[in-house]
C-alpha positions as CSV (number, residue, x, y, z in Angstrom):
1,M,115.1,89.6,140.5
2,S,116.9,87.7,143.2
3,E,116.6,83.9,143.6
4,L,114.0,82.3,145.9
5,N,115.4,81.5,149.3
6,T,114.0,78.0,150.0
7,N,115.2,74.5,150.9
8,N,112.3,72.8,149.2
9,P,113.7,70.8,146.3
10,A,110.4,70.9,144.4
11,L,110.2,74.7,144.6
12,K,113.9,74.9,143.6
13,W,113.2,72.7,140.5
14,L,110.2,74.8,139.5
15,E,112.1,78.1,140.2
16,A,114.9,77.1,137.8
17,R,112.3,76.5,135.0
18,L,109.5,79.0,135.8
19,P,110.3,81.6,138.5
20,I,106.7,82.2,139.3
21,V,107.1,82.0,143.1
22,S,109.8,84.6,143.2
23,F,107.8,86.8,140.8
24,V,104.8,86.7,143.2
25,D,107.1,87.4,146.1
26,H,108.5,90.4,144.4
27,S,105.1,91.6,143.3
28,L,102.9,90.9,146.4
29,G,105.2,89.4,149.0
30,S,108.0,90.2,151.3
31,K,110.2,91.8,148.6
32,Y,107.6,94.3,147.5
33,P,108.0,97.7,149.4
34,A,104.8,99.5,150.4
35,P,104.3,102.8,152.2
36,K,104.2,102.1,156.0
37,N,101.2,104.4,156.6
38,L,98.5,102.8,154.4
39,S,95.1,102.8,156.1
40,Y,92.1,100.5,155.7
41,W,90.9,102.6,152.8
42,W,93.6,100.9,150.8
43,N,91.9,97.5,151.3
44,F,89.3,98.1,148.6
45,G,91.6,97.5,145.7
46,S,92.3,93.9,146.9
47,L,88.6,93.4,147.8
48,A,87.6,94.4,144.2
49,G,90.0,91.7,142.9
50,I,88.6,89.1,145.2
51,V,85.0,90.0,144.2
52,L,86.0,89.7,140.6
53,V,87.2,86.1,141.1
54,I,84.0,85.3,143.0
55,M,81.9,86.7,140.1
56,I,83.8,84.7,137.5
57,L,83.6,81.4,139.4
58,S,79.9,81.8,140.2
59,G,79.2,83.0,136.7
60,V,80.8,79.9,135.2
61,F,78.6,77.6,137.3
62,L,75.5,79.6,136.4
63,A,76.4,79.4,132.7
64,M,76.4,75.6,132.9
65,N,72.7,75.7,133.7
66,Y,71.5,78.8,131.8
67,T,69.7,78.6,128.5
68,A,70.2,81.7,126.3
69,H,66.8,81.7,124.5
70,V,63.9,84.0,125.0
71,D,61.5,81.1,125.4
72,Y,63.6,79.3,128.1
73,A,65.8,81.9,129.8
74,F,63.4,83.0,132.5
75,N,62.5,79.4,133.3
76,S,66.1,78.3,133.3
77,V,66.9,80.9,136.0
78,E,63.9,79.6,138.0
79,R,65.3,76.0,137.6
80,I,68.7,77.2,138.9
81,M,66.9,78.6,141.9
82,R,64.7,75.6,142.6
83,D,66.3,72.4,141.2
84,V,70.0,72.8,140.8
85,N,71.9,71.8,144.0
86,Y,72.8,75.1,145.8
87,G,71.8,77.0,142.7
88,W,69.9,79.5,144.8
89,L,73.2,80.2,146.7
90,I,75.3,80.5,143.6
91,R,72.8,82.9,141.9
92,Y,72.4,85.1,145.0
93,I,76.2,85.3,145.4
94,H,76.5,86.3,141.7
95,M,73.5,88.7,141.8
96,N,74.6,90.5,145.0
97,G,78.2,90.2,144.0
98,A,77.6,92.7,141.2
99,S,76.4,95.2,143.7
100,M,79.3,94.4,146.1
101,F,81.7,94.9,143.1
102,F,80.4,98.3,142.4
103,I,80.4,99.3,146.1
104,V,84.1,98.5,146.6
105,V,85.1,100.0,143.3
106,Y,83.2,103.2,143.9
107,I,84.8,103.5,147.4
108,H,88.2,102.8,145.8
109,I,87.6,105.6,143.3
110,F,86.5,108.1,145.9
111,R,89.5,107.2,148.0
112,G,91.6,107.9,144.9
113,L,89.9,111.3,144.5
114,Y,90.4,112.2,148.1
115,Y,94.1,111.4,148.3
116,G,95.0,112.5,144.7
117,S,95.9,109.1,143.4
118,Y,95.3,110.3,139.8
119,K,98.2,112.8,139.9
120,P,101.6,112.2,138.4
121,P,103.2,109.7,138.1
122,R,99.9,107.6,138.3
123,E,98.0,108.9,135.3
124,V,98.0,105.6,133.4
125,L,97.1,103.8,136.6
126,W,94.1,106.1,136.9
127,W,93.1,105.6,133.3
128,L,93.2,101.9,133.5
129,G,91.0,102.1,136.6
130,L,88.4,104.0,134.5
131,V,88.6,101.4,131.8
132,I,87.9,98.8,134.4
133,M,84.9,100.7,135.6
134,L,83.5,101.0,132.0
135,L,84.0,97.3,131.4
136,M,82.2,96.6,134.7
137,M,79.3,98.7,133.6
138,A,79.0,97.0,130.2
139,T,79.3,93.5,131.8
140,A,76.7,94.3,134.5
141,F,74.3,95.8,132.0
142,M,74.5,92.7,129.8
143,G,74.2,90.4,132.8
144,Y,71.0,92.2,134.0
145,V,69.4,91.3,130.7
146,L,70.0,87.6,131.0
147,P,67.2,86.7,133.5
148,W,64.7,88.0,130.8
149,G,62.3,89.5,133.3
150,Q,60.4,92.7,132.7
151,M,63.2,95.0,133.8
152,S,65.7,93.0,131.9
153,F,63.8,93.3,128.6
154,W,62.7,96.9,128.9
155,G,66.1,98.0,130.4
156,A,67.8,96.5,127.3
157,T,65.2,98.2,125.0
158,V,65.7,101.7,126.5
159,I,69.4,101.6,126.9
160,T,70.2,100.2,123.5
161,N,67.8,102.7,121.9
162,L,70.0,105.5,123.2
163,F,72.6,104.8,120.5
164,S,70.0,105.7,117.9
165,A,70.5,109.3,118.9
166,F,73.9,109.4,117.2
167,P,73.5,110.9,113.7
168,V,74.2,108.7,110.6
169,V,75.6,105.6,112.5
170,G,73.1,105.4,115.4
171,D,70.6,103.1,113.7
172,Y,73.3,100.8,112.5
173,I,74.7,100.5,116.0
174,V,71.3,99.6,117.4
175,T,70.7,97.0,114.7
176,L,74.1,95.5,115.4
177,L,73.3,95.3,119.2
178,W,69.9,93.9,118.6
179,G,70.9,91.4,115.8
180,G,67.7,92.4,114.1
181,F,64.9,95.0,114.4
182,S,63.9,94.5,118.0
183,V,65.2,93.2,121.3
184,D,64.7,89.5,120.8
185,N,66.6,86.1,120.8
186,P,69.7,87.3,118.8
187,T,70.0,90.2,121.3
188,L,69.9,87.8,124.3
189,N,72.5,85.5,122.6
190,R,74.9,88.4,121.9
191,F,74.5,89.7,125.4
192,F,75.1,86.3,127.0
193,A,78.3,85.7,124.9
194,L,79.6,89.2,125.7
195,H,78.7,88.9,129.4
196,F,80.7,85.7,129.6
197,L,83.7,87.1,127.6
198,L,84.1,90.6,129.2
199,P,85.1,89.4,132.7
200,F,88.2,87.8,131.2
201,V,89.0,91.0,129.4
202,L,88.5,92.7,132.7
203,V,91.1,90.3,134.3
204,G,93.6,91.4,131.6
205,V,93.0,95.1,132.3
206,V,93.3,94.4,136.1
207,I,96.7,92.8,135.5
208,L,97.8,96.0,133.6
209,H,96.4,98.1,136.5
210,I,98.5,96.2,139.0
211,W,101.5,96.4,136.8
212,A,101.1,100.2,136.5
213,L,100.6,100.3,140.3
214,H,103.9,98.5,141.0
215,Q,105.7,100.8,138.5
216,A,104.5,104.0,140.1
217,K,104.2,102.5,143.7
218,S,101.2,103.0,146.0
219,N,100.0,106.4,147.0
220,N,99.4,106.9,150.7
221,P,97.3,109.1,153.1
222,L,100.0,111.8,153.2
223,G,100.2,111.9,149.4
224,I,104.0,112.1,149.5
225,D,106.4,109.6,147.8
226,M,108.6,107.1,149.7
227,K,112.0,108.7,150.2
228,G,114.0,105.7,151.4
229,P,113.8,102.3,153.0
230,N,112.6,103.9,156.3
231,D,109.4,104.9,154.6
232,A,108.6,101.4,153.5
233,I,107.6,98.0,154.9
234,P,107.2,94.7,153.1
235,F,103.8,94.1,151.7
236,H,103.8,90.6,153.2
237,P,103.0,90.0,156.0
238,Y,101.9,93.5,157.1
239,Y,99.4,94.3,154.4
240,T,98.3,90.7,153.6
241,I,97.2,90.4,157.2
242,K,95.5,93.8,157.0
243,D,93.7,92.8,153.7
244,L,92.6,89.5,155.3
245,Y,91.0,91.3,158.2
246,G,89.3,93.7,155.8
247,L,88.1,90.7,153.7
248,G,86.6,89.1,156.8
249,V,84.6,92.2,157.6
250,F,83.5,92.6,154.0
251,M,82.4,89.0,153.7
252,M,80.1,89.5,156.7
253,F,78.5,92.4,155.0
254,F,78.3,90.5,151.7
255,M,76.8,87.4,153.2
256,F,74.2,89.4,155.1
257,F,72.7,90.3,151.8
258,V,73.1,86.8,150.3
259,F,71.3,85.1,153.1
260,W,69.0,87.6,154.7
261,A,68.2,90.3,152.0
262,P,69.1,88.7,148.6
263,N,66.6,90.8,146.6
264,Y,67.0,94.1,148.5
265,M,69.1,95.7,145.7
266,G,67.1,94.2,142.9
267,H,63.7,95.1,141.3
268,P,60.6,93.0,141.9
269,D,59.4,93.5,138.3
270,N,62.3,91.3,137.2
271,Y,60.5,88.3,138.7
272,I,57.8,88.8,136.0
273,P,58.6,87.1,132.6
274,A,59.5,89.6,129.9
275,D,56.4,90.8,128.0
276,P,57.0,93.2,125.0
277,M,53.3,94.1,125.1
278,V,53.3,95.4,128.7
279,T,55.5,98.4,129.6
280,P,56.4,98.7,133.3
281,A,55.1,101.9,135.0
282,H,58.6,103.0,135.9
283,I,61.7,101.6,134.1
284,V,64.9,102.1,136.2
285,P,68.4,100.6,135.9
286,E,70.2,98.9,138.8
287,W,71.3,101.2,141.6
288,Y,74.9,101.5,140.5
289,F,73.8,103.2,137.2
290,L,71.3,105.6,138.8
291,P,73.6,108.7,139.0
292,F,74.4,108.4,135.3
293,Y,70.8,107.7,134.5
294,A,69.9,111.0,136.3
295,I,72.5,112.8,134.2
296,L,71.0,111.2,131.0
297,R,67.5,112.5,131.9
298,A,68.7,116.0,132.9
299,V,68.8,117.1,129.2
300,P,65.6,117.1,127.3
301,D,67.4,116.4,124.0
302,K,68.1,112.7,123.5
303,L,71.6,113.1,121.9
304,G,72.6,115.7,124.4
305,G,71.6,113.4,127.3
306,V,73.6,110.5,125.9
307,L,76.7,112.7,125.3
308,L,76.5,114.2,128.8
309,M,76.2,110.7,130.3
310,F,79.4,109.5,128.6
311,A,81.1,112.9,129.4
312,A,80.3,112.3,133.1
313,I,82.8,109.4,133.0
314,L,85.2,110.7,130.4
315,V,85.8,113.9,132.3
316,L,87.4,111.8,135.1
317,A,90.2,110.9,132.6
318,A,91.2,114.6,132.5
319,L,91.6,115.0,136.3
320,P,95.4,114.9,136.3
321,W,95.3,118.2,134.4
322,L,92.0,119.7,135.7
323,D,93.4,119.5,139.3
324,T,96.1,122.2,139.3
325,S,97.3,121.7,142.9
326,K,100.7,120.2,143.4
327,V,99.5,118.6,146.7
328,R,97.9,115.2,146.4
329,S,96.2,114.5,149.7
330,A,93.1,116.3,150.8
331,A,94.5,116.0,154.4
332,F,96.6,119.1,153.5
333,R,94.0,120.8,151.3
334,P,91.3,122.4,153.6
335,I,89.2,124.0,150.8
336,Y,89.4,121.0,148.5
337,K,88.3,118.7,151.3
338,W,85.0,120.7,151.8
339,F,84.2,120.6,148.1
340,F,85.1,116.9,147.9
341,W,82.4,116.1,150.5
342,L,80.0,118.4,148.7
343,F,80.6,116.5,145.5
344,A,80.0,113.2,147.4
345,V,76.6,114.5,148.5
346,D,75.9,115.6,144.9
347,A,76.6,112.1,143.7
348,V,74.2,110.6,146.2
349,V,71.5,113.1,145.2
350,L,72.0,112.1,141.5
351,G,71.6,108.5,142.5
352,Y,68.3,109.3,144.4
353,I,67.0,111.4,141.5
354,G,67.8,108.5,139.0
355,A,65.4,106.3,141.0
356,M,62.6,108.8,140.9
357,P,60.0,109.3,138.2
358,A,60.8,111.9,135.5
359,E,58.5,114.6,137.0
360,E,58.8,117.7,139.1
361,P,60.5,118.5,141.4
362,Y,62.9,115.6,140.5
363,V,63.6,116.9,137.0
364,T,64.7,120.3,138.3
365,I,66.8,118.8,141.1
366,G,68.4,116.4,138.7
367,Q,69.4,119.3,136.4
368,I,70.9,121.3,139.2
369,A,72.8,118.3,140.5
370,T,74.1,117.5,137.0
371,A,75.2,121.1,136.5
372,Y,77.1,121.0,139.8
373,Y,78.7,117.7,138.8
374,F,80.4,119.2,135.8
375,F,80.9,122.6,137.5
376,H,82.9,120.8,140.2
377,W,85.3,119.1,137.8
378,I,85.7,121.7,135.0
379,V,85.5,125.0,137.0
380,L,86.0,124.5,140.7
381,L,88.8,122.0,140.6
382,P,91.2,124.2,138.6
383,L,90.2,127.3,140.6
384,I,90.8,125.6,144.0
385,G,94.3,124.5,142.9
386,W,95.2,128.1,141.9
387,F,93.9,129.9,145.0
388,E,94.1,127.3,147.9
389,K,96.9,127.5,150.4
390,P,97.7,124.0,151.4
391,R,99.1,123.0,154.8
392,P,102.8,122.2,155.0
393,L,103.7,118.7,153.9
394,P,105.8,116.5,156.3
395,E,109.4,115.8,155.4
396,S,108.8,112.1,154.9
397,I,106.4,109.3,155.9
398,S,108.7,108.3,158.7
399,A,109.1,111.9,160.0
400,A,105.3,112.2,160.2
401,A,105.0,108.8,162.0
402,R,107.5,109.7,164.7
403,K,106.5,113.3,165.1
404,G,106.7,114.2,168.8
405,K,108.3,110.9,169.7
406,A,111.8,110.0,170.8
407,E,114.1,108.6,168.1
408,P,113.7,104.8,168.2
409,A,116.4,102.2,167.6
410,P,116.8,100.8,164.1
411,L,115.2,97.5,163.2
412,T,116.0,95.2,160.2
413,N,112.9,94.5,158.0
414,N,112.2,91.8,155.4
415,L,113.5,94.1,152.6
416,G,117.0,93.7,153.9
417,T,117.3,97.3,155.1
418,T,117.0,99.1,158.4
419,E,114.0,101.1,159.5
420,K,112.8,103.0,162.5
421,A,110.5,101.3,164.9
């Protein structure tokens, strides 16, 4: 790692003792080479990191005013909304931030699926991304329980009861989660503690995710590796500016829900205090769990549904081997591209079915959509790789960029090398 080029005596003093500035410069600055053809679809990784920071900061302020007790939790949330200075704003940011987090992460995952970002040498990067998604789901579920409304209580009851389907150990797991023999005060205390802890575990996994990304380098829309300095540009200022523009657009979308539709993605029953004696007519999880909830309900057997729900996520870990094509990007895979969009439609259908009552025709549609979900990964994906004839790949990123154009004069970039304009 080269020394930091600065005339600031304070930075020189710090650099000699803790070279953090040069480390950031090499990791996210002008010394870090990135493919020159990254599109705005690559903004969603940085957006997810920013939303994670927003969620942690807003969560810390909410925790200062929250009371984790079944007799006071609901009223403490109402006090945050009505009496704490700007408490309504902090809560709406945190509440809608959870949905925003899942939106950007799901888009980030689908971008990875489209451009083959799970293929070698990025398998560990992909697995760490799946771990992040699982931690997000656990954190979001526990956070949804904390307001202690009707959906909070009954959602916790239904989801934790699923573990009782496992033979021998199932009942012990449920008792451990509950802290007793029903969803009650010990359950709320455990969920509050874990909801506060897991985001910091999430930060650790995100750091590993970024480390793995810098080791394997970023994928790109062409799905080919950088073959020299002409294929790369410095991350700063080119992509930091691009990320800032994407952040501005995203914040307008985010703030629309915070200020004009704060409860649009929530459930009205959660503004009713939890009552163990009154079961809601239709218990549904938050929207980001609905596809997996539909898969859970697709199997009449309780254990089978639970196993299938977990398999829906775990099957993604096997994608580097299930996808037998050597070509990464769907831009050069005409057959895979069609089936990718068919899978995206199937995921939306599963989300819709998850929000519907467990009755016909929704049950049958959910079973068909679930069957196609696994059929796509386990059967179609290997077959497409064997029989599909991909389009020819470009020689390099630079060759694709200047195709059909006159050869430009070389320029010197911030990496200390020459590149084509």
